[in-house]
N, C-alpha and C positions, 0 to 999 in steps of 0.2 A: 812139640813131641814129648817133652818132659811132663807136661800136664797130663797128656794121655797115658803115659806110663804109670805115673804115681796115682792118679785119680781113678783111672778106668782099667788098669791092668794090661795095657797094651805091651806087646813086645817091641823091641826097637824096629824090627821090620814092619810090624803093623802100624806103628806110629808114623813111619815114613810114608806108608800108603795113605794114611789120613792126611799127612801134609800135602801129598801130591793131589789128592782129591779136592782139598780146599783150594789149592793153587789153580786147578783146572776149572773149578766151579761147575762141575757136572751134576745136575740135580739128582739123577738116579744114584750116583756114587755117594753124594752127600747124605741122601736119605738112608742108605745102607749104613754108612759110618755113624750117623746119628744114633741109630738103633744099637749098634755095637758099643758105642761110647756110653749111652745111658744105662744099658744093661750091665756093663762092666762096673760102672760107678755105683749102681744100686747094690751090686754084690759086695762092694766094699763099704756099705753103710751110708752112702750118700742118697738123700731124698731125690726121687725122680724129677720133681719140678726144678730143684736146684741144679741137678745134672744137665737138664735141658737148657737152663739159663746159661750155664757155663759154656756149653757147646755153642750156643748162639753168640756168646761173646768171642769165642775163638774164631767162629766163622766171620764175624764182623771185622776182627783184627786182621784176618787173612786177606780182606779186601785191599788193605793198604797198610802194611806193617813192615818195620825194618829194625835192625838191631841197634844196640846202644851207640856203636861207633858212627853209624849213619846218623842217628839222632843228634849227636854232638856236632857233626859236620854241618848238618842242615841248620841247627840252632845258630851256629856261628855265622853262616851265610845269611840267615834271616836277620840277625842283628846288624850286620854290616850294611845290607841293602836298605833296611829300615832307617838307619842313621843317615845314609846318603840321600834317601828320599826326603827326609825331614829337613836336612840342612842345605842340600843342593838340588831342589826339586826340578828345576828346568834342565840341568845337565843330566840328572838321573833319568827323567822321562824321555829326553832326547836319545839317550843310549838304549832305553827299552824299546822305543819306537824303531830305532835303526836296526836293532837286532831281529825284528820281525817284520820289516817293511815289505817283504814280498808276499805277506799274507794280509790282504786287505781287511778281512773281517777282524783280525786281531788289531790292526792299526785303528780301525773305527772304535773299538772298545777302549784302547789306550787314549785316543783323542777325547773321548767322553770323560775319562778319568782326569785328564789334564784340565778340562773345564771345571770339573768338580773341585780340583785343587786351586782354581782361580788363576791358572796360568794363561797367559796370552799366547795365541798360536798365530803367527804370521804366515800368510800364504806363500807358496813357492814363488821364487823370483830368480830369473835367469842371471841377474847381476849380483845377487846376494846369497842365494842358497848354494849349499854343497850337495853332493850326491846323497848324503845321509842327513838326518835331522840334526840340527845344531842348537845350542843354547845361545841366544843373542845377548841375554843378560840373566840375572838371577830369577826373573819372573816371566821370561819370554822365550818361546821356541820358534825356530824358523823351519818351515816344512822342507823336507828333503826332496830334491828333484827326482831321486830314484823311486819315490813312492807314487809317481804318476804312471798310470797304466798306459802301456803302449810305447813307453820311452825306455829303451834299454841302456845297459851300462856302457856298451861300445859307443853309442851316440853321445851320451852325456860326458864321457871321458874327454872327447874331442872338444865339446862345448866349454867345459870347465878349464881345460888346458889352454885354449885360445884366450879365454877371459883373463886367466892369470898372466899370460904372456903379453897381451896387448891391451888390457884394460876392459872396462865395461862396454857392453853393446849399446849403440846409439839409438837404433830403431830396428824394425823388422827387416828392412833392406840390408842393414849392416850385419845382422845375424846371418842372413842367407849368403852374403858375400864372403863371410869369414869362416864359416863352418864347412865341413866335408858333407856335401849334399848326398853322397852315396850312403852315408850312415844317418845323417839328420835329414830324412826325407820329408815330403809334404805331410805324411801321416803323423810323423813325430811332432812336427811343428804345430799341426792342428790340435793335437792332444795337449801340447804345452799352452796354447792359447786358451782352450776350453778350461784348463786347470787354473788359469790366472797367472801363469809363470811369466808371461810377456806383458802384463798390465802396465809396467813402467815404460814401455816402448811405444805407446800409442794412446789415443784419447779414450778408446774403449775396445772391448773384445770383438765386437762386430766389425769395427774399422780394421783391426788387425787381420781378421779373417778375410775381409774384402781385399786388402792390400797384398796378401800372401801370394796369390798366383803371379802377379806382376813382379813381385820381389824375387820369386824363384826364377822366373824367366830371365830377368835382368842378370841375376847372379850366374845362371847357367851360361848365358851369352858371354858374360865377362870371363868366365872360367875357360870356355872354348877358345876365346880370342887369346887369352894368356898362354894357353897350352900351345897354340899355333904360332905364338910370337907375333901376333898382329893386334891392331886396334882398328876400330871402324874409322872411316874417313873423317867424320865430323866429331869424333869423341863422344858420341851420344851415350854409349854404355858407361863410360867413365863419369859423365856428367850426372847420370841417373843415380849413382851410388855415392853418398857422402863419405868423406875421409873419416877414419876412426876419431871419435870424439867431437865431430863437427855437428852443428845444429841442423837437423833435417829441414828441407824446404817445406813450405805450406802445402798441405793436402786437405781436401774437403773431407771431414769426418762423416762416417755413416751412422745413422741413429743406432744407439746401443740396443742389444737384446733386452727384452723384458726380463723381470726377475725370474720367472719360471724357466725361461730358456737358459739364463746364466747358471742357475742352480742345477739344471739338468746336466749341463756340460761338466760341472764340478763333480756331480755324483758319478757320471760315466768315467771320468778320468782319475778321481781320487777315492771313489767308493763312499763318499760322504758329502754332505753339504757344509762347506767351510765358511762361506761369507754370509750365510743366512739359512733359512729353512722354509720349505713350502707352507708349513703350518703357521708361520708367523703372521701371514696375511689374515688368518682367522682367529688369532690369539684372543683378541678382545671379546669376540662373541662366544668363543668356546669356554671362556672363564665362567660364563653364566650357566654352563651346562655340566661340565665335568666335576666330579667329586674329588679327584686326585690327579696329579701329574704322574707320568710313568717313573720319573726320577724319584719322586717321593715314595712311591710304592716299592720300587726296586731297592731302595736304601734302607728300608725298615728291617729291624732285627727279626729273627724267627719268633713266632708267637710264643708266649709264656707256656711252659709245660711241654714244648715240642721235643726237647731233649735229643735232638738229632735223629729222631725216628725216621725211617724210610717211609715214603708215601706222602699223601697230601694231608695237611692240617685242614680244619674246617674253614670254608670260604666265607668271605664277607662281600656284600654287594657293593660294586663300584660302577661308576660311569667314567670312562676315560676316552681320550681321542688320540689319534696318531696316524702317521703316514704308513701305509702298508708297504714294507720293504721287501718281504719275501714270503713265499709259500712253498713248503716242502712236506713230503709224506714220509712217515716213519712208523713201521710196525702197526699198520692199520689206523694210524692217526694222521691228522693234518695239522701242521704247526704254522701259525701265522705270526710274523714278526712285525711289531709296530714300533715307531719312533716318533716322539713328540718334541724333540730338541732338548729335553731334560734327561732323557734316558730311553732305554729300549726294554720291551717286554714281549714275551711269547704268549699266544693264546692257543690252547690245545683243544682240538675237537676230534671226535670219532668221525670217520669218513661219511657215515650216514647223516650225521648232524651237519657236516660241512656242505652237504648237497644243497641245503637251504640257501647258502650264501655263494655257491659256486659261480653264479652268473654276475654277481656284483663285486666279488673279491678280486679287484684289479690292482696290480702293483702300481706304486707311485700315486695312489689316490688316498685322500684323507677320509678316515672313518671315525664315527663315534661308536664305541663298544660298551654295551651294558652286560654285565656278567658277574661271576664270582671270582674274586682274587684269593688265591690260596698259596701257602708256602709248600713247595715241592721238595720234600726231603731227599728224594732220589738225586736231584740235581742241585740241591742247596740253593734254590732261588725262588722268587715269587713268580707266579704265572696266573694268567686268566684261565682258570680250570674249566669254566663252563660259560659259553656265550649265550646270553638270553636274547640279545638283539644286536644287529650291526647294520649301520646305514651310513651313507655318505652325507656331505654337508648340505647338498640340495634337499635331500629327504628330511634332514634335521630342520632345515629352515621352513619347509612346507608344513611339517608337523607342529613345530613349536614357535615359529616366528610370530610374534604378537604385535610388534610395532616397528615400522620403518620410519626413521626420522631423517628429514631432508632439510638442510639449512639453506635459506634463501637470503643471501646478502644483497640487499638492493643496490649497494654501490658497485658491486662486482658482477652481478648477474646480467646476462644479455637481455635486450628488450623483449625477446620472444620467449622468456623463461617459461611461462605457463604452457605455451603451445609445445615447446620442446619436452617439457615434463610429461605432458599428456601423451606425446608420441612414444616416449620410453616406457610408460606404465601400461599402455593399452595391451601389448602382447601378453602381459602377465596377470591380467585381471582374472578374478574368479577364485582367489585364495582366501585364507583366513586372516592374513596380516593387514592391519590397519596402516594407513599412510598419513603421517603428520608432516606438515610443512611449517618450519619455524622461520617466520619472516623477521628480518633485522634491517630496519631502515634508520635514517638519520633522526627521525622524530618519533618512531614507534617500533615496538617489538610485540609480536603476538604469535602463539602457536595456533595453527589452523588444521583441523581434521578434515580430510577429504571425504569422509563418510563411507558408509557400507558399500556403495556402488563402486568405490575405488579400492576395495581390498584386493591385495595381490598375492601371488606366489613369489616370495622373495628369493628366487633362485639366483645363482651366481651371475648368470647373463644379465639380469636386471641390475644388481649392485655394481657389477663391473662397469656397465654402461653409465650409471649415475656417477660413479667415482671418476671415470675418464672425463666426464663433462664438467663436474663441479669440484672435484678433488676429494681424496679419501677422507679428509677431516670434516667434510660436509655431509657425510652419509653414515648412519649407524643403525644397526639392527638389534632389537631386543627380543628376549625369549620369554614365553610363559613358563610358569613353574612346572606345569604338567603338560604332556602331549595333548594335542587336539583341544586345547582350552581356548575359547574365544576371548581375546583380550579386552579388558575394559579400556574405555577412552581415557587418555591421560594427557596432561600438558607438560610432562617431564621432558 
């Protein structure tokens, strides 16, 4: 207001109108005030270009400005939190996570920051976790049970109070017997199993999920009998439930879920992949294709000369890969969010450009994205500002897969190796990818090309079948430097 008075001749009332216009950010009012300000300043001998520049600075400051007393308070708070983060990183991040644990998107961002700080994040555990995130030691955090989706405070208060009073839980049956099943119902327990919070109570998550119905039924029968002051004639209900701290009897384990199912359960209940990431399966081959990881791009400083200007800086061409986490529309644009386990980044398209990818852009699928990466001054972050091409892993493999290497260990391979290999390859013949078999015997080793007649489409169905048969370390796929390039034969 004082600038407007001194520089442009505003009255106190007029300066207050300018202040309110800037606060409301109404374009028509701002345009009118700009004219009044520049005209008044020019009458007082200020050059028009300089007056416009000063008005722009005032408008920018109005976006987020505060007085000196606020500045001092924020400076002190910033210093204190920076000191805590530097000297007590685990405790600090546990407090930060706990303060926002009801907002999954924010928790995901903080977990990424913990990993960048090289802090270890232990999964939730019914026998060790509290409701909130805690610091296990100076470099380790324990996930809070309260951050599991579908598990409320009322349910967890009873679980934690029982643990404190009577010690850790022995197994899934012990949990069902000791907690209030009106609050800790089947849905809550299933969420805790998928999140990994009961991993210490059984051989694997699939076994825990399989045992849960019987454990609930036994606990409910025991509860009804206790309430009625009865026990069954032969003591079967009591025999089915071990005493607190007792070693559970032998039970046949169920084969565990595959990695994809395990990670899907974590993502549904925690909002992130805690013990792995779907992209890890393809990490080795994607390294041959991508130019940058999302973490590397996201952590770069703004380009030189950007000076905090609003808008996009010039883009540079990149090839990245990531899991498509979300698709949302905003102001005539479509925003795709990708995650590659090193960081997250958004790709922004106009709706007409998005139409090209509408049918393939499926959440929880891994894509390769070719486009321009630019710094977005409006949001102070890096973004893929223009997608030139986007395709999934199978398309990548068909376009650029040049050589599929298969190791044949004579000492380990079954006698029908050749027949079984032929059976697996035949449905995928007709592609550009050459197949090489690397024979390793006790007296000889040799790479053998199967020739042009056995070129394949190296889609995931083929590589998964080969890996399930021979082991992941016996199968590797290599890429050509350019799409649709026929690979040269190689003994590598």
